[in-house]
Each structure stands twice: as structure tokens, then as C-alpha cells.
N, C-alpha and C positions, 0 to 999 in steps of 0.2 A: 786559475781558469778552470772551466768545467766542460765536459763533453756532453753533447745533446743526447737525449734518450734515443735508443735504437727502435726502429719500427717493430711492433709486435711485442714489446716488453710489457710486463704486467703493470696495470694502472693502480693496483692496490698500494696502500701506504707501506713503505719499507719498515722493517723491524728496527733498524738503526741506521745512522748516517756515518760513513767512514770517509775521512779525508786522507788521500795519499799524496805525499810531497816528495818529488824527486826531479832532478834536472835531466833525467834520461827518459824520453818519451816511450821507449819500448818497455821500460820498467813499469811506468804508469799504466800502459795498456795491459800488461800482464796482470797487474794487481786488479785492475778494473774487470778484466775477463774472469779472474778467479773468484771475486766476491759477489759480482752481480747475480749469478745463479743461486746464491744462498739467501736472496731476498734483501740484501743490504743496498742502501742508496750510496753510491760511490762518487765522491767528488775528487778532483785532482788539481794539483798546483805544481808548477815547474820550478819553484824557488820558495825559500822561507818567507820573504816579504809577500809574495803572492798568496801563500797559505794564510798569513796573518790577516791580509786584506779580506780573504774569503771568510775567515772565522768571524770577522766583525759583523757580517750580515747573515750568517747561517749558523744554526745550532748544530754542532757536530758532537757525536758521542765518542768517537775514537779517532786518533791521528796516528798514521804510520809515516815516519819520516826517514829518508836516507840520511846517512851521516855526512858524507862528503858532497857538499854542494858549494858553488861559488857564492860570494857575497855574504852568506849566512849559513854556517854549517848546522847539522842536525841538533847538536847540543844547545847551540844558541837559540835556535828556533823553538825547541821543546821547552827551554827555560822560560821563554816568553809566553808560550801556551800555558805552562803551569801557573805563571803569575797572573795572567789575565783570564784564563778559563780553567780554573783548578779542577772542575768536575769532569773535564775531558780526559779520557784515558790516553796515555802516550806510549807508543811502541817505536823502537829504533831499528832500522835496517843497517847492518854494518858488516865489514869483512871479518874473517877469522882472526887476523893478526892485529886488528885495530883496538887493542885493549884500552889505551889511554882515552880513545874516543868514547868507549863504552862507559868508563869511569866518569868522564865529563858529563855524559848524558844522565847518568845515575845521580850525580851530585847536583847538577844544575837543573835538569828537567824532571828529576824524580820519576823516571820511566817505569812502567808496569813490567815490561819485558823487553829484551832485545832479540832480534832474529838475524841469523847470519846468512849472508849470500854465498852461494845460491840457496834458496830456501826450499824446504819440502812443503808442497802445497797442502797436504793433509795436516801437517804440524801447524802451519801458520793460520789455517782456517780454525783449527781447534783452539789455538791461543786466543784468537780474536773472539770466538764464541764464548770461551770461559771468562775472558775479561769483561765482555758485555753483560754476561749473566751475573757476575759478581757485582758489577756497577748497579744493575737493576735491584739486586738484593739489598745493597747498601742504601740505595735511594728509598726503598720501601721501608727499611728500618728507620731511617731519618724521618720519614713521613709519620710513622707510628709514634715515634718519640715526640715529634712536634705536636701531634694530636694530644698525647697525654699531657704535655706541658701546657697546652692551651686550656685543657679541661681543669688542670690544677689552678690556673689563674682565675678561671670562672668560679671555681669553688671558693677561692679566697674572697671574691667579690660578694658571694652570697652568705658570708658568715653572719651578717647583720639581719638576715631574713628570718622568717618564721622557722621554728624547729622542724615542722613537717617538710618544708621546702628543702632545708639543709639535709634532712635524712634522705629525701628523694634524690637529691643531687649526688649525695655520697654514694648511693646505690648505683647511679649511672657511672660514676667514676670507677667504682669497683669493676663493673662490667667492662669498661674500656681497658682497665689494667689487666684484667684476665685475658682480653683479646691480645694485648701487647705481649703478655707472658706466653700465650699460646703461639703467637707469631715468632717470638724469639726461640721457643723450644723447637718449633718446626724448622726455623733457620738452622739451628744447631744440628738437628737430625738430618736435614738435607745436606749440610756440609759434610758430615761423616759418610752419608750414603754416596755423595759425589766422590769422595776419596776412595771408597770401596770400588765404585765403578771404574775410576781411573786406574786403580790397582789391577783390576781385571784386564783392562786394555794393555797394560804393561806386560802381564803374564801371557797374553795371546801370542807373543813372539816365540814361545817355546812350549811344547806340549808337556814336558816334565815339570814346568813351573806352575802349571794350573793348580790353584789352591795353596801354593807354597806360602805366599805373603799372608793369606788369611790364617793359616795354621800358625805361622810365626807370630802374627799379631795377637792371636788368642793366648799363646804361651807367654808372650811378653806381658800381656795384661795380667795374667795370673802371677807372674814373677813380681811385677810392680806392686800388686796387692800384698803379696807375701812379704815384701821388703818394706811395707808401710808407706809407700809414696802417696802424696796427696792426689785428690781426684784429677786435678788439671795435669799434674806431672804424669800420672798413669795414662791419661788420654793422649798426651804428647807421645809417649812411648808406643801406644797402640797405633796412632796415625803414622809414626815414623816406620813402624814395621810394615804397614800397608804400602808405604812409598819407598821402601828400602832399595828397590831396583830401578827407580826412576832415572838414576844416572847411567844405567846400562843401555838406555835407548840409543846411545851413539855407538855402541859396540856392534860388531858384526854378528850375524846369525851363526856363522861357523864357530866363533869363539864361545858363544853362549851354549852351543850344543855339546861342547867338550867339558868334562869334569875339570876342576881346578888343578888336579894332580897331573893332567896331561898338557897343560899350557907350556909353550916355550917362553923364553925370556921376554920377547917383544909383546906377546899376548898378555903375560903377567903384568908388565908395565902399563899396558893400556887398561887392564882391569882395575889396577890400583888407583886409577884416576877417577873412577866413577863416584866415590863419595864426595869429592870436590865438585864434580859436575852437578850432583844432586843438590848440594848447598847453593850453587850458583842459580840453579833453576828456581829455587824457592826463595831467593833473597828478596824479591820484590813483595812477598806476601808477609805482612806483619803478623798475621794470625799463625803462621807456620815458622816463625823465627826460631822458637825453641826446638821444633822438629828438625830444622835444617842443621842445628848444632849437633843433634844426635846423629843425623845421617853422615855428617862430615867425619865423625869419629867411630863409625861402625866397624872399621877394619883395624882399629887399634888393639894391641895386646896388653894384658895386665903386666907382663914382664918388660914392656917397652919395645918389643920387636915388631910393632904394627905400623900402619900407615894411616894418613899421610904425615902426621906430626911426630910419631915416635913417642907418644905420651905414655906415662907409666902410672900404674896403680890407680889411686883415688883421684888423680888429676884427670883421668878420663871421665867424661860425664856418665853418671849412673845409668841414664837411659841407653847410652851406647854400649855399656857393659852388659846390660840386659839383652839388648838386641843382638849382640855378637853371639851369645850363647844360644838364644832361641833360634836364630837363623842357621847356625851351624848344626844344631841338633836335627832340624828338619832337612837341611841340605845333605847331611850324611845318609839319610834314609831314602832320598830321591835320586841319588847319584850325581848331585851337583858339585861334590867336593872330591870324591874318589871314584874310580871306575866301577867299583862294585857297590850296589845298593846295600847298605847295612841294615840289619834288623834293629828294632828299637832298643833292645837290651845292649847290642854292640855299640850303638851310638851313645847310649847313656854311659857306658864304661869309658869311652874316649873322652867324654865331657868330664867325668869324675877325675880321670887321670891327668887332665889338663888344668886342674885347679891350681891357681897361683902362677901359672905360666901363661896360658892363653886367656883364661877366664878369671874373674874376680872370685875369690873363695866364698865371699858372702853370697854372691849370686848363685854359685854352684850349690851352696848349702840350701838356699831357697828352692832351687830346682830339685834337689834330692827330696826335700819335704813334699813337694808337689807330686813327684813320681811315686812316693811311698804312701801317700794318703789314700784312704778309701773313698771311692767316688760316691758322693751322696745320691740318694734317689732323685731322679729328675722331677722338676716342678711342672714340666710340660708333658705333652702326650703326642705320640705319633698318630697321624690320621692319613687315610687315603684321599685322593683328590675328590672322589665321589662323595666323601663325607663332609666336605667343607660347606660352611654356611656363611652368608654375609654377616659381618660383625666379628668373626673370629680374628684373633691377633696372632701373627707369627711370633714364635718364641726365639727362633734362630734365623739366620740368613738362609734363604732358599737357594740352593745350589744345584745347577744342572749336572748331569753325569760327567760332562767334560770339564767341570770345575768352574764354570762361570756363574756369577751371582745374578739371579733373576729378580729377587725381591729382598729388601733388607729386613732385619729383625724389627719387631714392633709395627710392621705394616698391617693396617686394618683391611681385611679382605672385603671386597665388594662383589656383587653378582657378576659384574663385567670382568673383574680380575680372575674370579674362579672359572669363568667360561674360557678365558685365555689360557689358564693353566691346563684345563682339560684338553683344549686344542693342542697345546704344546706337547703333552704326553702322547696324544694320538699321532701326531706327525713324527715324533722322535722315537716311538716304539719302546718306551720304558717308563716306569713309574718314578715320580719324584719323591725324595725323602722329606716329607712335610711334618713339621712339629709346630703345634699351637698351644697356647695356654688353655687349660680346661676352663669351661664356662663357670662363672660364679653362681652362687645359689640364687642371687637376685635376677640373673639373666633369664 
């Protein structure tokens, strides 16, 4: 069943349609009040059968279903949704202790995420928004791939035509392929930028964490390259470093403000669970499956004294061995591990002394070579905001003074963006550290 539109609601077409299924009217009302202001069209049903009947007549982008309902539980309902409407995103509402129900929903309904009751309104809105954005990107990719496949079929039919027509059609196909390649490149760049933005959101919980994940990611990338990892493996380590603290979102602010050396037994036990929570949060994303494996093992020790699995030596994923060293090196300098912030040379000494115990000797050796090598002259140049011109390309992420990323590397500046940067500097009373690639001779 659906609720009628309220007087005064916007008549514009909604950005997406959401179906909420729950046998409790107050839950449905709460979800409806939560999502309506965000521009979504919200439909409701008080049972699984009612939800299926509604789906037969209405196109729905995302379904949120309660687990415990009479006649048909959430796992059974979402399994039918997956079978009959596989393009509809599926989310599950469930209690903290209902682990078997969550497993049933994952196995039968292939849910995108599950949300525990009571939910945090900001978190559930963010989950829904990211799910819908990801669905839109996937649909656009499918459309472009279908377009290319269609053009390939047309090209095959034209093989018997005149040589000039074949050459002309081949050129058209090349242009379409270039568009698809550009779209895929943009999709990859947007994906990494989204990860960086989400990493910033995680760091906003604590002032001393600002920039921590970004520095760890950069060092992890260098270590991966020094150890000869393939490009995809190095990228997984880089993304894992950016998301390394995602499992800490459930920890209290008081715990995060204390250095690790000051935690009591209960706080230490809670902290050691964050790698498992990180793995659970990413388990529904196939693209981040390798990243979730790295995050699960980030607290393992080379000598076997780590958590959560007590893995030893080379049994620990190499990405996790890299991340452990990079994270600790920066954490020692910002006061996240011990009560006194260590100088860089002191942190390096502790890392060297822990080779074969806490850290993989091979990773420590790569770290030592990075620390000892002479920094090559930069390929980019520093400029003031007043010197920026449309068409310039950022060579590095543009970071504010409080550690937040404003623009990602490789961003092509426009007149509008330059005006926004000038306005940002004026309102915040300080200059930004801007680095761009020098213009080419042909520019």
C-alpha cells in the first residue's frame, strides 16, 4: 500500500523511487519522513506479499525491508525481489543479534547492505545515496557497452560495402570506442575520488587524524611499488589505506582521542574488532573484495601476535603487511599510538627495531630504501591561486589547512573552480598549497 502525497510537496520528478517494507506502521512513517526531504519518491508496504504486488506495477530503484515480518520474512522477500527484479538494490533492516537472518538475506537475497536497528539517520541516508549512485554508474556503463556492441554488429554488416564506406564506419567506431574508454577512465577516477572523500569523512571524527589516511596511503603506494606489486595490487593497497579506519566508525570519540598505549582492556578489545567490522562493511562490494581482505589483516603481526586471526609471516596478505608498517609509522608521529608524538627519526628507529617481530623484514627493507633515497626534483610547480588559469591540471590532491581534500589530483581547472578557490582563500584567511603540472610547449 502507498501513502498519498502531502499538500505542498514538490511536484518535480523524484530522483529515485524507494520501497520500504515493514509490518510496523511507525517504522514505515519514520522512513518515509526521513527520505522524502531528500527528493526520493517513497512507497511503503506492510508485508512481503504486499511489497511484491506493488513491485509488479511500479518501477522501484531500491528496496528497504525489515527482517522479522509475519507470513514472509525479509530474507524470503528479498530473495524473490532478486529473482524477479535483479536490478533493484536490496537493503535489510535487522537487529544487532540477528546474525543468521543477515546471512540468510545475503545468501538468498544478495543484499547490498544491512542496517541495524535503531539506525543512525545520517548513516542510512548516506548508504542509500551511495547505493543509488553506484547503480546509476553501473547502468551508464552497461549502456555504453551496449552501444559499442551495437556498433560492432553494424560494422560487421557493412563489411561487404564499398571501401570508402567501411573506412568511414571504422572511424565512427573508433570515436565511439574513445568515448567509452574516456567514460571508463572517468568512472575509475571518480571511484578513487569518492574513496578519498569518504576517507575525509571518516577522519573528521578526530582532529589529529586529519590527513593521516592520505599520508599512509601515499607511503603504502611507494612501498607497493618498491616491492614490485602489480598495478591492481598496488591500487588495492592504496585504497585499503584510505579506508583503513572505516571500521572505527562504531567506536566512541573518547576511545579515539586516546593513544593506543592508554587504553584499558575493554577499550583494547573493542578496538581490535574494527578490522572485522571493516571487512563486513565492504563485503557487499565486489570491487573492494581484495581491499576488505587487506583491512581484515591490518592488525596482524609478522611474529603471530596480532589480531584477529593470529596469522604468522608470509601467511599475512602482503597488502596488510605494507599497511601495518605505513599506518604505525605515521601513527607514532601524530600521537595515535603513544602519548608523546615522536619525531620522524624516532618513528623510523622503532620500525627498524621491530623488523621480524611486528613487521615483515622485506617490507622494512623497502621502507628503509625509501627513507634513504634522494628525493627527485618535482615534475610539477607551486603556484598561487591568483596565477591559476583555466586548463591547468592539479598534480596533487588540493588539501585545506585543516586536512580536508578540496580537489583530487588530475582535476582540470575551470574558470568557475578557480573563482571558488579564490573565494575559499578569502573566507578562510590563508593561502592554499597548490601544485600544477607546468604547461607544455604546445599549450
